[in-house]
KENUNU-661215 format. One record per residue (C-alpha): x, y, z. Coordinates in steps of 0.001 Angstrom, whole numbers, padded with zeros to 6 digits, always signed. Last residue first. Layout:
XYZ
...
***
This chain:
-004855-009902-025422
-005463-012019-022175
-008921-013003-021874
-011085-012922-019165
-014846-015072-019247
-018177-013183-018328
-019462-013915-014985
-018077-011348-012889
-020574-008813-014703
-020398-005491-012723
-016606-005523-011153
-015681-007578-014384
-016024-004674-016316
-012881-003776-017253
-012509-007820-017650
-014627-007694-020647
-012409-004880-022503
-009774-007394-022716
-006851-007539-020549
-003166-005561-021432
-004752-002277-020903
-002332-000642-018649
+001431-001029-018498
+003061-000334-014760
+005497+002008-014926
+009149+001383-012912
+009399+004837-011358
+012891+004761-011427
+013769+007880-009225
+017264+007494-008311
+019215+006793-005301
+022925+005941-005762
+023718+002345-005095
+026072+000411-002372
+023517+000863+000711
+020331+001496-000572
+020387-001044-003186
+021615-003565-001189
+018710-003212+001138
+016504-003222-001976
+018196-006783-002920
+017680-008300+000242
+013725-007044+000696
+013192-008158-002999
+014422-011910-002062
+012215-012182+000603
+009417-010287-000929
+008409-011796-004384
+009237-015675-003463
+007942-015675+000006
+004840-013715-000636
+003689-015788-003546
+004467-018833-001535
+001989-017116+000957
-000986-016578-001438
-000909-020396-002523
-001272-021142+000960
-003737-018740+001694
-005680-019231-001848
-005907-023002-000408
-007307-022097+002730
-009940-019586+001209
-010844-022150-001057
-011655-024822+002032
-013472-022239+003783
-015597-020700+001443
-014504-016872-000005
-016368-014204+001225
-014007-011331+000232
-014224-009421+003063
-014237-011689+005981
-013227-015103+004154
-010556-014025+002099
-008822-011768+005198
-009416-014748+007981
-007552-017393+005428
-004943-014602+004883
-004116-013933+008454
-004096-018080+009079
-001539-018352+006235
+000786-015658+008200
+000373-017573+011476
+001248-020549+009742
+004287-018975+008305
+004959-017342+011578
+004791-021241+012899
+007067-022006+010176
+009700-019968+010414
+009706-020630+014409
+010223-024531+013145
+012887-023466+011077
+014898-021352+013777
+014489-024436+016509
+015448-026794+013334
+018907-024577+013466
+019518-025106+017121
+019459-028418+016979
+021537-028658+014066
+023840-026798+016428
+023733-029241+019058
+024297-031857+016657
+027586-030166+014852
+029158-029380+018690
+031378-026969+018547
+034463-026208+016968
+033708-023142+015095
+034547-021978+011726
+031969-024246+009674
+029086-024666+011864
+029573-020873+012885
+028855-019987+009588
+025576-021886+009215
+024279-020689+012589
+025593-016731+011372
+023431-017116+007880
+020422-018845+010052
+020142-015660+012111
+020584-013268+009390
+017980-014764+007347
+015842-014693+010155
+016268-010903+011382
+016384-009709+007441
+013047-011330+007614
+011819-009867+010701
+013244-006105+010348
+010957-005640+007026
+007310-006646+009314
+009197-004917+012394
+008257-001550+010762
+004674-002365+011380
+004783-002162+014896
+006821+001297+015025
+004089+002536+012726
+001528+001746+015194
+003439+003223+018215
+003657+006696+016326
-000042+006206+015412
-001246+005578+018583
+001164+008085+020316
-000384+010767+017825
+001673+012830+015677
+001409+016316+016540
+004318+016570+019427
+006558+015107+016471
+009889+013341+017803
+008904+009999+016840
+007771+010877+013526
+010432+012879+012952
+013183+010472+013575
+011212+007668+011967
+010549+009846+008443
+013928+009264+006059
+014266+005749+007178
+010888+004616+007085
+010258+006606+003742
+013493+004673+002193
+011904+001233+003612
+008231+002193+001950
+009800+003096-001753
+011740+000784-002207
+008916-001631-000991
+006436-000157-003609
+009397+000442-006384
+010525-003355-006211
+006663-004376-006243
+006316-002563-009299
+009443-004078-011116
+008535-007740-009698
+005023-006948-011302
+006655-006224-014790
+008678-009307-014605
+006157-012059-013179
+003608-011239-015977
-000697-010589-015318
-000544-007303-013798
-004022-006425-011818
-006105-003798-013582
-008280-002105-011021
-011006-001604-009148
-011813+001347-006575
-014006+000342-003435
-015724+002373-000883
-017446+000069+001979
-013845-000366+003579
-013471+003134+004058
-009638+003932+005743
-009117+007240+007586
-005767+009184+007958
-005614+011256+010907
-003482+014891+010696
-000893+015353+013280
+001756+017035+011441
+003572+014105+011719
+000386+012075+010216
+000411+013789+007519
+003690+013465+006338
+004012+009601+007079
+000703+009426+004785
+002859+011891+001938
+005427+009802+001430
+003155+006566+001006
+000812+007852-001474
+003671+009495-003561
+006145+005822-003411
+008967+007023-005873
+009969+010262-003787
+011603+013183-004904
+008599+015259-006137
+007283+014894-002283
+003390+016030-002668
+001804+019142-001430
+003382+021275+001073
+001912+019329+004576
-000148+022103+005295
-001106+022734+001538
-001923+019065+001232
-003882+018840+004683
-006086+022003+003740
-006896+020983+000602
-008154+017594+002209
-007278+014521+000719
-008965+011663-000982
-007267+008733-002071
-008983+006210-004411
-005313+004719-006102
-002479+006225-004106
-002484+003647-001337
-002949+005921+001690
-001752+004408+004807
-003433+004063+008418
-001136+005210+011331
-003092+003804+014378
-006200+005360+015560
-007232+001667+016586
-009832+000701+014265
-008394+002588+011691
-005179+000213+011919
-007247-002807+012318
-009144-002019+008756
-005615-000913+007410
-004821-004495+007849
-007732-006328+007136
-007566-004254+003594
-004068-005313+003161
-004863-008850+003393
-007348-008120+000595
-005410-006572-001241
-002724-009754-001125
-005585-011703-002241
-005890-009333-005108
-002396-009774-005935
-002358-013022-005446
-005259-014105-007970
-003870-012002-010227
-000447-013771-010066
-002007-017285-010582
-003962-016405-013423
-007108-014186-015338
-009490-014647-012474
-008492-011448-010336
-009098-009263-013471
-010601-006708-011211
-007892-006418-008689
-009457-004512-005657
-008536-001542-003755
-010495-000043-000535
-010801+003541-000457
-008480+005763+001664
-009551+008810+003514
-007305+011980+004227
-006982+015199+006463
-009064+013855+009438
-008218+016766+012211
-011619+018716+011192
-014015+015588+011103
-015303+015787+007581
-013216+013106+005560
-015539+010003+006897
-018269+011545+005449
-017108+011839+002055
-016171+008528+001094
-019602+006708+000561
-020601+009616-001014
-018064+009806-003601
-018310+005707-004319
-021739+006208-004887
-021507+005568-008717
-019591+002506-008299
-015435+002430-009196
-013382+001996-011941
-009375+002741-011692
-007042+002376-014877
-005591+005611-015211
-005004+005681-011783
-007358+007761-009349
-006745+010667-006811
-009512+012968-005013
-008409+016117-004347
-010693+018265-001080
-011822+022030-001351
-011341+021588-005009
-010367+023979-007049
-007728+022412-008986
-005475+024812-011028
-001943+024721-008932
-002726+020851-007818
-002651+019835-011682
+001486+020409-010968
+001690+019056-007555
-000147+016149-009054
+002273+015414-011768
+005201+016269-009408
+004158+013447-007637
+003698+011070-009874
+006857+011440-011593
+008998+013152-014059
+009965+017155-013795
+008505+018919-017170
+010592+018810-020697
+007542+017210-022686
+005546+019947-021395
+002046+018859-019291
-001320+018850-021074
-004271+019196-018523
-007508+018670-019809
-010399+019257-017851
-013527+017009-017757
-016998+018465-015610
-018490+019645-019530
-017551+016412-021433
-016930+015994-024900
-014956+018959-025540
-012436+017764-022335
-012955+014031-023562
-011611+014668-026957
-008163+016533-025257
-007753+013440-023151
-007794+011726-026392
-005710+013499-027831
-003081+013366-024866
-002872+009995-024440
-002349+009300-028325
+001613+007399-027673
+004427+009325-026834
+003017+010455-022899
+004553+013239-021271
+002208+013140-018593
-000989+013859-019990
-003090+014844-017054
-007375+014744-016749
-008772+016863-014152
-012254+015892-013210
-014206+018679-011640
-016890+017971-008547
-020115+019028-006802
-022644+016762-007586
-022006+013050-006627
-023916+010564-008365
-020174+009397-010154
-021067+008260-013634
-018186+010861-014772
-015865+008413-012876
-016661+005602-015469
-016258+007678-018440
-013179+008971-017128
-011647+005466-016783
-013108+004330-020308
-011294+006881-022227
-008059+006348-020189
-007969+002669-020702
-006405+002404-024175
-004261+005939-024519
-002508+005444-021231
+001064+006388-022236
+001374+008171-018960
-002079+009159-016909
-002730+011331-013944
-005918+011341-013227
-007198+013622-010704
-010536+014712-009526
-011222+017964-007945
-013885+017666-005123
-016354+020770-003887
-017582+019683-000360
-020543+018355+000063
-021197+018399+003842
-024998+019392+003889
-025814+015745+004145
-024182+015717+007552
-024183+011837+008154
-025309+010803+011688
-022730+007816+013004
-025161+004485+013475
-025295+004273+017569
-025389+000356+017980
-023728-001038+014972
-020908+001638+015209
-020886+000526+018914
-020606-003434+017427
-018443-002497+014386
-016109-000299+017020
-015478-002964+019194
-015129-005714+016488
-012341-003469+015202
-010817-003228+018487
-010852-006723+019049
-009212-007369+015598
-006486-004784+016079
-005725-006119+019798
-005334-009607+018338
-002913-008247+015679
-000986-006141+018448
-000726-009239+020664
+000239-011416+017468
+002917-008796+017159
+004593-009175+020739
+004438-012799+020449
+006342-012770+017529
+009119-010265+018564
+008893-012715+022249
+009740-015743+019422
+012768-013818+017734
+014023-013025+021154
+013684-016736+022134
+015159-017799+019197
+018230-015665+019874
+019559-018544+022170
+021527-016097+024772
+025515-016024+025325
+027044-016673+021964
+024140-016426+019644
+022960-013123+021498
+026329-011383+020929
+026213-012183+017465
+022575-011717+016902
+022588-008122+018604
+026113-007601+016769
+023994-008082+013284
+020990-005934+014479
+022875-003457+015297
+025056-003136+012221
+021739-003805+009974
+020486-000919+011866
+023659+001518+011471
+024101+000306+007810
+020422+001345+007349
+020818+004794+008657
+024295+005468+007192
+022548+004466+003452
+019200+006805+004541
+021885+009912+005133
+023835+009175+002069
***
């Protein structure tokens, strides 16, 4: 109920703000100011990233070779019998010496539990953890249950379709050593990105996220965990009371609570975790619906605590506030155009002048869109080394993908929070929909992918 009231208050205040400004001030001016602030912060992040890179090149960090904490690797699996063996065998190739691998069957109705038990019998490092059929649902509950038997000083969480290179942990561990660091997130990459338009755009979305996370890391902002490839200190997990069983985005929820408690979260772009992209539109909508709903609910639930926290850094608080605007901007623009159209039919004003105002709003949207395209293009050039023209083409494609997915999704989620009862609908993504050759794409990119 608190989330519903807070969201209604935000939307009501935004509506009143737009109504007043449309009558006394041109709201396009306010929209432009908001965009300029976001651009300035983006340029600041880029400058900070470049400065950090030069600083590290001039004074390379000294890696403490003696810091080798015991790590409990946890892989939750629900109906994952098609991929879990490959994932476990891939993780077992890690060249890090001190770890255990806890593979969790979460109430599966297929042969996942049988496969996990066989893996435990075949490998000394593997521990099979089979949850009861009546156990509390959700990934957070799975991780909390497995954490009770975990022995590690740190916990590394993978999705059931994850694959990594052998040096993955060796790249992550040094970033976890500082006393104030509670967690480190690896870069996520879609391994079957060349299957179709959707998988390509998902990978580009992840690449844009890499660019944003690197910037947030450089300014010591509110870096976020991404669920797959997250390494968390036991001390930090215990400090925040474990994972929240009542959230549908365990990673985002934990990120915010870590920051509120004063823990720093870092991003390691050198360590990459590969996962399977979704090849069709309906399951993609279900997954993104869960992500967006979890993101908005997380902000509604914790924003007050974050702003009042004495342990959370000022940079992290400011960074979080800036990133909330990415959800306000679409709502602002849609409400702006809606009010203009209503006034066109209800007020006795010059339609030509209103026509100009509408065009000014659309021009602002176009400018924002161009900036977004350039940001995606820069990300693809910087982190995926995509050729110039191809990067521009993919940036335009991905912008259309974002417009189709996120704009209507935000309206839907706001309506759901306002008018529907909160549920724990996870919207599970099916894995194993691509050929085995696609699973090996990160090491053999020349192989042709086929849909099963």
